[in-house]
MINU-549165 format. One record per residue (C-alpha): residue number from 1; x, y, z. Coordinates in pm, 1 decimal, padded with zeros to 6 digits. Layout:
N
<node pos="NUM" px="X" py="Y" pz="Z"/>
...
end
This chain:
89
<node pos="1" px="00003.2" py="00009.3" pz="00001.3"/>
<node pos="2" px="00159.6" py="00331.7" pz="-00119.3"/>
<node pos="3" px="-00075.3" py="00581.7" pz="00050.6"/>
<node pos="4" px="-00331.1" py="00502.9" pz="00312.6"/>
<node pos="5" px="-00692.5" py="00607.5" pz="00183.8"/>
<node pos="6" px="-00861.4" py="00903.6" pz="00332.7"/>
<node pos="7" px="-01139.9" py="00684.1" pz="00502.2"/>
<node pos="8" px="-00915.2" py="00456.6" pz="00683.6"/>
<node pos="9" px="-00990.5" py="00338.7" pz="01030.8"/>
<node pos="10" px="-00744.7" py="00337.4" pz="01306.7"/>
<node pos="11" px="-00673.8" py="-00039.7" pz="01266.6"/>
<node pos="12" px="-00589.3" py="00005.8" pz="00887.9"/>
<node pos="13" px="-00373.3" py="00305.7" pz="00984.3"/>
<node pos="14" px="-00195.7" py="00106.3" pz="01262.7"/>
<node pos="15" px="-00115.9" py="-00174.0" pz="00994.3"/>
<node pos="16" px="00001.1" py="00080.7" pz="00752.4"/>
<node pos="17" px="00227.3" py="00228.7" pz="01019.7"/>
<node pos="18" px="00377.7" py="-00098.9" pz="01137.9"/>
<node pos="19" px="00430.6" py="-00226.4" pz="00785.8"/>
<node pos="20" px="00629.0" py="00104.3" pz="00716.0"/>
<node pos="21" px="00829.9" py="00139.4" pz="01035.7"/>
<node pos="22" px="00803.9" py="-00188.8" pz="01237.7"/>
<node pos="23" px="00691.0" py="-00192.4" pz="01596.4"/>
<node pos="24" px="00550.6" py="00117.5" pz="01730.6"/>
<node pos="25" px="00438.5" py="00201.6" pz="02084.1"/>
<node pos="26" px="00053.2" py="00239.5" pz="02114.6"/>
<node pos="27" px="00095.3" py="00593.3" pz="02253.8"/>
<node pos="28" px="00274.9" py="00698.2" pz="01933.0"/>
<node pos="29" px="00031.5" py="00532.9" pz="01709.8"/>
<node pos="30" px="-00244.0" py="00734.6" pz="01891.3"/>
<node pos="31" px="-00048.7" py="01071.2" pz="01854.3"/>
<node pos="32" px="-00000.1" py="00983.8" pz="01483.1"/>
<node pos="33" px="-00353.2" py="00913.9" pz="01430.2"/>
<node pos="34" px="-00468.0" py="01234.9" pz="01596.3"/>
<node pos="35" px="-00209.6" py="01433.8" pz="01389.8"/>
<node pos="36" px="-00354.8" py="01270.3" pz="01062.6"/>
<node pos="37" px="-00701.3" py="01361.3" pz="01160.6"/>
<node pos="38" px="-00588.6" py="01722.7" pz="01235.1"/>
<node pos="39" px="-00414.3" py="01741.9" pz="00909.4"/>
<node pos="40" px="-00715.8" py="01599.9" pz="00712.2"/>
<node pos="41" px="-00941.3" py="01861.7" pz="00846.3"/>
<node pos="42" px="-00736.0" py="02142.9" pz="00703.2"/>
<node pos="43" px="-00901.1" py="02331.0" pz="00412.2"/>
<node pos="44" px="-00738.6" py="02581.9" pz="00177.7"/>
<node pos="45" px="-00939.3" py="02892.3" pz="00083.3"/>
<node pos="46" px="-00870.5" py="02981.6" pz="-00275.1"/>
<node pos="47" px="-01114.5" py="03273.4" pz="-00286.5"/>
<node pos="48" px="-01361.3" py="03083.2" pz="-00532.3"/>
<node pos="49" px="-01671.7" py="03186.6" pz="-00339.9"/>
<node pos="50" px="-01574.2" py="03563.9" pz="-00321.0"/>
<node pos="51" px="-01502.8" py="03526.0" pz="-00698.7"/>
<node pos="52" px="-01832.8" py="03384.2" pz="-00771.3"/>
<node pos="53" px="-02002.4" py="03657.8" pz="-00617.4"/>
<node pos="54" px="-01835.6" py="03914.2" pz="-00868.2"/>
<node pos="55" px="-01986.0" py="04002.4" pz="-01209.1"/>
<node pos="56" px="-01905.4" py="03735.4" pz="-01469.8"/>
<node pos="57" px="-01673.5" py="03997.1" pz="-01647.9"/>
<node pos="58" px="-01470.5" py="04071.5" pz="-01338.2"/>
<node pos="59" px="-01422.9" py="03690.3" pz="-01217.2"/>
<node pos="60" px="-01101.7" py="03630.7" pz="-01431.6"/>
<node pos="61" px="-00927.4" py="03967.6" pz="-01329.1"/>
<node pos="62" px="-00666.8" py="03985.5" pz="-01073.9"/>
<node pos="63" px="-00702.0" py="04217.5" pz="-00765.4"/>
<node pos="64" px="-00484.5" py="04480.7" pz="-00931.1"/>
<node pos="65" px="-00685.9" py="04462.5" pz="-01255.0"/>
<node pos="66" px="-01027.6" py="04493.5" pz="-01061.9"/>
<node pos="67" px="-00876.8" py="04789.1" pz="-00877.2"/>
<node pos="68" px="-00769.6" py="04964.7" pz="-01195.6"/>
<node pos="69" px="-01105.0" py="04895.4" pz="-01334.9"/>
<node pos="70" px="-01288.2" py="05030.6" pz="-01042.3"/>
<node pos="71" px="-01072.5" py="05362.0" pz="-01052.5"/>
<node pos="72" px="-01102.5" py="05391.5" pz="-01433.0"/>
<node pos="73" px="-01491.7" py="05378.2" pz="-01407.0"/>
<node pos="74" px="-01507.5" py="05604.7" pz="-01109.9"/>
<node pos="75" px="-01304.1" py="05874.7" pz="-01298.5"/>
<node pos="76" px="-01507.6" py="05811.2" pz="-01607.6"/>
<node pos="77" px="-01812.6" py="05913.6" pz="-01408.0"/>
<node pos="78" px="-01644.4" py="06215.9" pz="-01281.5"/>
<node pos="79" px="-01535.0" py="06117.5" pz="-00946.4"/>
<node pos="80" px="-01194.1" py="06113.6" pz="-00789.3"/>
<node pos="81" px="-01147.2" py="05790.4" pz="-00598.7"/>
<node pos="82" px="-00966.2" py="05823.7" pz="-00238.0"/>
<node pos="83" px="-00780.4" py="05540.9" pz="-00085.2"/>
<node pos="84" px="-00893.9" py="05484.8" pz="00268.7"/>
<node pos="85" px="-00794.0" py="05197.2" pz="00479.2"/>
<node pos="86" px="-00769.3" py="04897.2" pz="00249.0"/>
<node pos="87" px="-01014.2" py="05017.0" pz="-00024.2"/>
<node pos="88" px="-01106.5" py="05294.1" pz="-00270.5"/>
<node pos="89" px="-01385.7" py="05530.9" pz="-00181.3"/>
end
């Protein structure tokens, strides 16, 4: 077995570890199992939810490109945008 499956039980995990490392104390197996569960629970936010809230024509733009577009639209409408905090108003 090259990689243990995501849905593996503690017993399957134990067999996998013993096959790779030989005899391992039960306490260490429990610590490894808990670490594995913590690592499996990590999720990575890639900004897709926020991107889906944008209009279709803005979804493929980078943050800088969207910023330039907002500034140029504001100037075209006769406004001079002012940078406050982390956004243009």
